C-alpha positions as CSV (number, residue, x, y, z in Angstrom):
1,M,-14.2,26.8,-21.1
2,M,-15.9,26.8,-24.5
3,R,-13.9,25.1,-27.3
4,D,-14.7,25.4,-31.0
5,L,-14.0,21.9,-32.2
6,G,-16.5,21.7,-35.0
7,K,-19.4,19.4,-35.8
8,G,-20.1,16.7,-33.2
9,A,-18.3,18.4,-30.4
10,A,-21.3,19.3,-28.2
11,A,-20.0,17.1,-25.4
12,L,-16.9,19.3,-25.3
13,Q,-18.8,22.6,-25.1
14,A,-20.5,22.3,-21.7
15,P,-19.1,24.1,-18.7
16,G,-17.0,22.4,-16.1
17,P,-14.3,19.7,-16.6
18,L,-14.6,17.2,-19.4
19,V,-13.6,14.2,-17.2
20,T,-13.7,13.4,-13.5
21,V,-11.2,10.8,-12.5
22,I,-12.4,9.0,-9.4
23,T,-9.8,7.2,-7.2
24,V,-10.7,5.1,-4.3
25,T,-8.1,4.4,-1.6
26,F,-7.7,2.7,1.7
27,N,-4.3,2.3,3.4
28,A,-2.7,2.7,0.0
29,A,0.5,4.5,0.9
30,E,2.6,2.0,-1.1
31,T,0.7,2.4,-4.4
32,I,-1.0,5.8,-4.5
33,Q,1.9,7.9,-5.7
34,D,2.4,5.9,-8.9
35,T,-1.3,6.4,-9.6
36,L,-1.2,10.1,-9.0
37,D,1.9,10.4,-11.2
38,T,0.1,9.0,-14.2
39,L,-2.6,11.7,-13.7
40,A,-0.2,14.6,-13.1
41,Q,1.5,13.7,-16.4
42,Q,-1.7,14.1,-18.5
43,E,-1.2,16.8,-21.2
44,F,-4.9,17.4,-21.2
45,R,-5.7,19.4,-18.0
46,E,-9.5,19.9,-18.2
47,F,-10.1,17.1,-15.6
48,E,-10.8,16.9,-11.9
49,L,-9.6,14.2,-9.6
50,V,-12.0,13.0,-6.9
51,V,-10.3,10.9,-4.3
52,V,-12.5,8.9,-1.9
53,D,-10.5,7.6,1.0
54,G,-11.9,5.1,3.5
55,A,-10.4,6.8,6.5
56,S,-6.9,5.4,6.0
57,T,-4.7,4.9,9.0
58,D,-1.4,5.0,7.1
59,E,0.2,7.9,5.1
60,T,-2.2,7.7,2.2
61,V,-4.0,11.0,2.9
62,D,-0.8,12.9,3.6
63,I,0.7,11.7,0.3
64,I,-2.4,12.8,-1.6
65,R,-2.3,16.2,0.0
66,R,1.4,16.6,-0.9
67,N,0.4,16.2,-4.5
68,G,-1.8,19.3,-4.4
69,E,0.7,21.4,-6.4
70,A,1.1,18.9,-9.2
71,L,-2.7,18.1,-9.2
72,P,-4.5,21.3,-8.1
73,C,-7.7,19.6,-9.3
74,I,-7.8,17.2,-6.3
75,N,-11.1,16.9,-4.4
76,L,-10.4,14.7,-1.4
77,L,-12.9,13.0,0.9
78,S,-11.7,10.8,3.7
79,E,-14.3,9.1,5.9
80,P,-15.4,5.5,6.7
81,D,-17.4,3.7,4.0
82,C,-19.1,0.4,3.3
83,G,-16.5,-0.8,0.9
84,L,-15.3,-0.2,-2.6
85,Y,-18.6,0.3,-4.4
86,D,-20.0,2.6,-1.7
87,A,-16.9,4.7,-2.1
88,M,-17.3,4.7,-5.9
89,N,-20.9,5.9,-5.4
90,K,-19.6,8.7,-3.2
91,G,-17.2,9.7,-6.0
92,I,-20.0,9.8,-8.5
93,A,-22.0,12.1,-6.1
94,R,-19.0,14.5,-6.0
95,A,-18.2,14.5,-9.7
96,H,-18.6,17.5,-12.0
97,G,-17.2,16.2,-15.2
98,Q,-19.2,15.2,-18.3
99,Y,-17.6,11.7,-18.1
100,V,-16.1,9.7,-15.2
101,I,-13.4,7.1,-15.1
102,F,-12.3,5.0,-12.1
103,I,-8.5,4.8,-11.6
104,N,-8.0,3.3,-8.2
105,S,-4.8,3.2,-6.2
106,G,-2.2,0.8,-7.8
107,D,-3.6,1.3,-11.3
108,G,-3.0,4.2,-13.7
109,L,-3.7,5.7,-17.1
110,A,-1.6,4.1,-19.8
111,D,0.3,7.2,-20.9
112,A,0.3,11.0,-20.8
113,H,-2.0,11.3,-23.8
114,V,-5.0,9.2,-22.7
115,L,-7.3,12.1,-21.7
116,A,-6.2,14.3,-24.7
117,D,-7.0,11.4,-27.1
118,F,-10.3,10.9,-25.4
119,A,-11.2,14.6,-25.9
120,Q,-10.3,14.2,-29.6
121,L,-12.4,11.1,-29.8
122,L,-15.4,13.0,-28.5
123,S,-14.8,15.9,-30.9
124,M,-15.1,13.5,-33.8
125,S,-18.3,11.8,-32.5
126,Q,-21.5,12.8,-34.1
127,Q,-23.4,12.0,-30.9
128,A,-22.1,12.0,-27.3
129,P,-21.5,8.3,-26.2
130,T,-22.9,6.9,-23.0
131,I,-20.0,4.4,-22.5
132,V,-16.6,4.2,-24.1
133,Y,-14.7,0.9,-23.7
134,G,-10.9,0.7,-24.3
135,H,-8.0,-1.8,-23.9
136,T,-6.2,-2.5,-20.7
137,L,-2.6,-3.5,-19.9
138,I,-2.6,-6.1,-17.1
139,E,0.7,-6.2,-15.1
140,F,1.4,-9.4,-13.3
141,Q,3.4,-9.8,-10.1
142,N,6.1,-11.8,-12.0
143,G,6.7,-8.8,-14.2
144,S,4.9,-10.0,-17.3
145,V,2.4,-7.8,-19.1
146,F,-0.7,-8.9,-21.0
147,L,-2.8,-6.7,-23.3
148,R,-6.5,-7.3,-22.5
149,R,-8.2,-6.0,-25.7
150,V,-11.8,-4.8,-25.4
151,R,-14.4,-7.4,-26.4
152,N,-17.4,-6.8,-28.7
153,L,-20.6,-5.5,-27.2
154,E,-22.2,-8.9,-27.2
155,Y,-19.6,-9.9,-24.6
156,I,-21.8,-8.2,-21.9
157,W,-23.9,-11.5,-21.8
158,H,-20.8,-13.2,-20.3
159,G,-19.0,-10.4,-18.5
160,Q,-17.5,-6.9,-18.8
161,P,-16.3,-6.0,-22.3
162,T,-13.2,-4.6,-20.7
163,L,-11.7,-3.9,-17.3
164,H,-13.4,-1.2,-15.3
165,Q,-10.3,1.0,-15.3
166,S,-10.6,1.4,-19.1
167,V,-14.2,2.6,-19.2
168,F,-15.4,6.2,-19.6
169,F,-19.0,6.6,-18.4
170,S,-21.3,9.5,-19.0
171,L,-21.8,11.1,-15.6
172,A,-25.5,11.6,-16.4
173,A,-26.0,7.9,-17.0
174,H,-23.9,6.9,-14.0
175,Q,-26.1,9.1,-11.8
176,R,-29.0,7.0,-12.9
177,H,-27.2,3.7,-12.3
178,R,-25.3,3.7,-8.9
179,Y,-23.5,0.6,-7.7
180,P,-25.8,-1.8,-5.9
181,Y,-23.2,-2.8,-3.3
182,E,-25.8,-4.0,-0.8
183,R,-26.7,-6.8,-3.3
184,Y,-23.5,-7.3,-5.2
185,K,-20.4,-7.2,-3.1
186,I,-17.9,-8.1,-5.9
187,S,-19.6,-7.6,-9.2
188,A,-21.6,-4.4,-8.9
189,D,-19.5,-2.9,-11.7
190,Y,-20.7,-5.7,-14.0
191,A,-24.3,-5.0,-13.0
192,V,-24.0,-1.3,-13.8
193,M,-22.4,-1.9,-17.1
194,A,-25.1,-4.3,-18.1
195,E,-27.8,-1.9,-17.1
196,M,-26.2,1.0,-18.9
197,Q,-25.6,-0.9,-22.1
198,L,-29.2,-2.2,-22.2
199,E,-30.7,1.3,-21.9
200,E,-32.7,2.1,-25.0
201,T,-30.9,5.4,-25.6
202,A,-27.4,4.1,-24.8
203,R,-24.6,4.7,-27.3
204,T,-21.6,2.5,-26.6
205,L,-18.3,2.9,-28.4
206,L,-15.4,0.5,-28.6
207,W,-12.1,2.5,-28.7
208,D,-9.1,0.9,-30.2
209,R,-6.8,2.4,-27.6
210,V,-5.0,1.3,-24.4
211,V,-6.6,3.4,-21.7
212,S,-5.2,2.1,-18.4
213,R,-2.8,-0.3,-16.8
214,F,-4.1,-2.6,-14.1
215,S,-1.9,-4.3,-11.5
216,N,-3.1,-7.9,-11.2
217,N,-3.0,-8.7,-7.5
218,T,-3.8,-12.3,-6.8
219,A,-4.9,-11.2,-3.3
220,S,-7.5,-8.9,-4.6
221,V,-11.1,-9.1,-3.4
222,S,-12.3,-10.6,-6.7
223,N,-9.7,-13.4,-6.6
224,R,-10.2,-14.2,-2.9
225,N,-14.0,-14.6,-3.5
226,L,-14.1,-16.4,-6.8
227,W,-17.2,-18.4,-6.0
228,S,-19.1,-15.4,-4.8
229,R,-18.1,-13.6,-8.0
230,I,-19.4,-16.5,-10.1
231,S,-22.6,-16.5,-8.1
232,E,-23.1,-12.8,-8.5
233,A,-22.4,-12.9,-12.3
234,W,-25.0,-15.7,-12.5
235,S,-27.6,-13.5,-10.8
236,I,-26.8,-10.5,-13.0
237,Q,-27.1,-12.6,-16.1
238,R,-30.4,-14.0,-14.9
239,T,-32.1,-10.9,-13.5
240,I,-30.7,-8.1,-15.6
241,L,-29.6,-9.7,-18.9
242,G,-32.1,-12.6,-19.1
243,V,-29.4,-15.1,-20.2
244,P,-30.7,-18.7,-20.6
245,L,-29.6,-21.3,-18.1
246,P,-27.2,-23.3,-20.5
247,H,-25.4,-20.1,-21.4
248,R,-25.1,-19.1,-17.7
249,A,-23.5,-22.5,-16.9
250,F,-21.0,-22.1,-19.8
251,S,-20.2,-18.6,-18.6
252,A,-19.5,-19.8,-15.1
253,V,-17.1,-22.5,-16.3
254,R,-15.4,-19.9,-18.6
255,R,-15.0,-17.5,-15.7
256,L,-13.4,-20.2,-13.5
257,A,-10.9,-21.1,-16.3
258,T,-10.0,-17.4,-16.8
259,N,-9.4,-16.9,-13.2
260,L,-7.0,-19.9,-13.1
261,Y,-5.2,-18.6,-16.2
262,Y,-4.5,-15.1,-14.7
263,N,-3.5,-16.4,-11.3
264,Y,-1.1,-19.1,-12.6
265,R,0.4,-17.7,-15.7
């Protein structure tokens, strides 16, 4: 649908949905409904939901299908995959939106106005951004909540400026940069953000807005494989970003300290 939103709204005038939300699931029957609820509550409806399921053996797929009335925009694929990043690449291949955001099972959009506010942000932009980084609410198992504010763009030399759940990517840019899951099992998202942000034509925005909520699970892949994550970040900083050795060493120590903080707070 064409919308007349004035100067700087070219990104909102292309055909198709404005946003594709990509959700990756595998045996997520206990968490998927909460995630779907945050999407069904969005007041802005020009989005599609691509769910990439890794051939779940529990009730995950049935739950997703039962949400078809509340979310008629669901595009469901359920088949075996090679892990999270392979599934995310499949989601990119099926996306039709101008922007994509990854909200996986257990996580959710922060409130019912996120996508509407994102559309408004684009309407006020003179030039369509490549990446939009926002804030994240991290929910811990003990019930506490921490606001992880987006870092400045220079933070990319150490890590992701924000959590993956709070990033809107241009679909066109993401189609050029797929997740290299064969090389990076844990930090392929960091590699892609680094590549995108370094593109000569990239336009990156820091959005002073909470975009998503993330459930911090100390049993997650990243936490179970801390040393692999540090090693992969080291490789990304060396080969993609060209970070000098002393700074890489400092970054590794900082990453270890951050992990300890989040797991034992």
